[in-house]
C-alpha positions as CSV (number, residue, x, y, z in Angstrom):
1,M,-4.8,24.1,-29.2
2,W,-5.6,21.7,-26.3
3,G,-3.8,18.9,-28.1
4,E,-0.7,21.0,-28.4
5,Y,-0.6,21.8,-24.7
6,E,-1.3,18.2,-23.9
7,R,1.7,17.1,-26.0
8,R,3.9,19.7,-24.3
9,V,3.2,18.5,-20.7
10,A,2.6,14.8,-21.2
11,G,6.2,13.8,-20.3
12,Q,6.3,16.0,-17.2
13,A,2.9,14.8,-16.1
14,R,4.0,11.2,-16.4
15,E,7.2,12.0,-14.4
16,L,5.1,13.7,-11.7
17,C,2.8,10.8,-11.4
18,E,5.7,8.3,-11.0
19,Q,7.2,10.5,-8.3
20,L,3.9,10.7,-6.4
21,R,3.4,6.9,-6.7
22,L,6.8,6.4,-5.1
23,V,6.2,8.9,-2.3
24,L,2.6,7.7,-1.5
25,E,3.4,3.9,-1.6
26,P,2.4,2.3,1.7
27,T,5.3,1.2,3.8
28,M,3.6,0.5,7.2
29,A,2.5,-3.1,7.5
30,T,-0.8,-3.6,9.2
31,K,-2.3,-6.7,7.6
32,M,-1.7,-10.0,9.3
33,R,-0.1,-13.2,7.7
34,G,0.0,-16.5,9.5
35,D,2.0,-19.7,10.0
36,Y,4.7,-18.5,12.4
37,K,6.0,-19.9,15.7
38,S,5.7,-16.6,17.4
39,G,3.7,-13.5,16.7
40,K,1.0,-11.1,17.8
41,R,-2.3,-13.0,17.2
42,I,-3.4,-16.6,17.0
43,N,-4.6,-17.9,13.7
44,L,-7.9,-19.5,14.6
45,K,-7.8,-21.7,11.5
46,R,-4.6,-23.4,12.9
47,I,-5.9,-24.1,16.4
48,I,-7.8,-27.4,15.7
49,P,-4.8,-29.0,13.8
50,F,-2.5,-27.8,16.5
51,I,-4.5,-29.5,19.2
52,A,-5.0,-32.7,17.0
53,S,-1.2,-32.9,16.5
54,Q,-0.7,-33.1,20.3
55,F,0.8,-29.6,20.3
56,K,3.6,-30.4,17.8
57,R,2.5,-28.2,14.9
58,D,3.0,-24.9,16.6
59,K,2.9,-22.5,13.7
60,I,-0.3,-21.0,14.9
61,W,0.7,-17.3,15.2
62,M,0.1,-14.4,12.8
63,R,2.4,-11.3,12.3
64,R,2.0,-8.0,10.6
65,S,3.5,-8.4,7.2
66,L,1.4,-7.0,4.4
67,P,1.4,-3.3,3.5
68,V,-1.9,-1.4,3.7
69,K,-3.5,-0.3,0.5
70,R,-4.4,3.4,0.9
71,T,-6.4,5.7,-1.3
72,Y,-5.4,9.3,-1.7
73,R,-7.1,12.3,-3.3
74,I,-4.7,14.7,-4.9
75,L,-5.9,18.1,-6.3
76,L,-3.6,19.9,-8.6
77,A,-4.6,23.5,-9.2
78,V,-3.1,25.5,-12.0
79,D,-3.5,29.3,-12.1
80,N,-3.1,30.6,-15.6
81,S,-4.3,34.2,-14.8
82,R,-2.0,37.1,-15.5
83,S,-2.0,38.0,-11.8
84,M,0.7,35.3,-11.1
85,S,3.2,36.8,-13.5
């Protein structure tokens, strides 16, 4: 009996999971990436080569560019009691 119900809802469950994945996909960039001429923070790994090049290699800045990986907990409750009908 369980297998029958599982076959009936498998397609709908897959579609729901895909819709949730699209909605919950992170869009706000908070991680930093480097090698820019302007930005928010200085990339400390680039400071020594910047000074050694007599201030010519000026790509020492970092910007926010990578989306955050978030974790979500989703609870799906199904009431199969006769009180809902």
